[in-house]
C-alpha positions as CSV (number, residue, x, y, z in Angstrom):
1,M,83.2,44.4,-53.1
2,A,85.8,44.2,-55.9
3,N,85.1,46.1,-59.2
4,I,87.8,44.6,-61.4
5,A,87.2,41.2,-63.0
6,S,90.4,39.7,-61.8
7,Q,89.8,40.9,-58.3
8,I,86.3,39.3,-58.4
9,K,87.8,36.0,-59.6
10,R,90.5,36.2,-56.9
11,A,87.9,36.8,-54.2
12,E,85.9,33.8,-55.3
13,L,88.9,31.5,-55.5
14,S,90.1,32.7,-52.1
15,A,86.7,31.8,-50.6
16,K,86.8,28.3,-52.1
17,Q,90.3,27.8,-50.8
18,N,89.4,29.0,-47.4
19,A,86.5,26.6,-47.2
20,L,88.7,23.7,-48.3
21,N,91.4,24.6,-45.7
22,N,88.7,24.8,-43.0
23,S,87.4,21.4,-43.9
24,K,90.9,19.9,-43.8
25,R,91.6,21.5,-40.4
26,T,88.2,20.2,-39.1
27,R,89.1,16.7,-40.3
28,V,92.3,16.8,-38.3
29,K,90.5,18.0,-35.2
30,N,87.8,15.3,-35.5
31,A,90.4,12.6,-36.0
32,I,92.2,13.7,-32.8
33,K,89.0,13.8,-30.9
34,H,88.1,10.3,-31.9
35,F,91.5,9.1,-31.0
36,E,91.5,10.8,-27.6
37,A,88.0,9.4,-26.9
38,A,89.3,5.9,-27.6
39,V,92.2,6.4,-25.2
40,S,90.0,7.9,-22.5
41,A,87.6,4.9,-22.9
42,R,90.7,2.6,-22.4
43,N,90.0,0.9,-25.7
44,A,93.5,-0.2,-26.7
45,S,92.5,-1.9,-29.9
46,L,90.5,1.0,-31.3
47,A,93.2,3.5,-30.2
48,G,95.8,1.3,-31.9
49,E,93.8,1.4,-35.1
50,L,93.1,5.1,-35.0
51,L,96.7,6.3,-34.2
52,P,98.2,5.6,-37.6
53,V,95.0,6.9,-39.3
54,T,95.2,10.1,-37.3
55,I,98.9,10.6,-38.0
56,S,98.2,10.1,-41.7
57,I,95.5,12.7,-41.7
58,I,97.9,15.2,-39.9
59,D,100.7,14.5,-42.4
60,K,98.3,15.1,-45.3
61,A,97.3,18.4,-43.8
62,K,100.9,19.3,-43.4
63,A,101.6,18.4,-47.0
64,D,98.7,20.6,-48.1
65,G,100.1,23.6,-46.1
66,I,97.4,23.6,-43.4
67,F,99.9,23.1,-40.6
68,K,103.6,24.0,-40.5
69,A,106.0,21.1,-40.0
70,N,106.7,21.7,-36.4
71,T,103.0,22.0,-35.5
72,A,102.3,18.7,-37.2
73,S,105.2,17.1,-35.5
74,H,104.1,18.4,-32.2
75,K,100.6,17.0,-32.7
76,V,101.9,13.6,-33.7
77,A,104.3,13.4,-30.8
78,R,101.6,14.4,-28.3
79,L,99.3,11.6,-29.7
80,S,102.0,9.0,-29.7
81,K,103.0,9.9,-26.1
82,L,99.3,9.7,-25.1
83,Y,99.0,6.2,-26.6
84,S,102.3,4.9,-25.1
85,D,101.6,6.3,-21.7
86,N,98.1,4.7,-21.5
87,F,98.9,1.4,-23.2
88,K,102.3,0.0,-22.6
89,I,103.9,-1.0,-25.9
């Protein structure tokens, strides 16, 4: 454990930021799972509603630095392709 006051503060701040980042990452994972469940259930209307919401959540996580730009782009492209392959636009 840290002995210096500034180190103690940094450790506490780091733990809070780590928890916040984990919750944002989990939110993205859950949104993707809900979207993929709707696609696998062949529910076009629900999947159509969830796609922009999921993309928005991914973009917010990218803006917060949770994902790099290419990772976020890869996730969005994969979900868009999944939607367009299963439900002809």
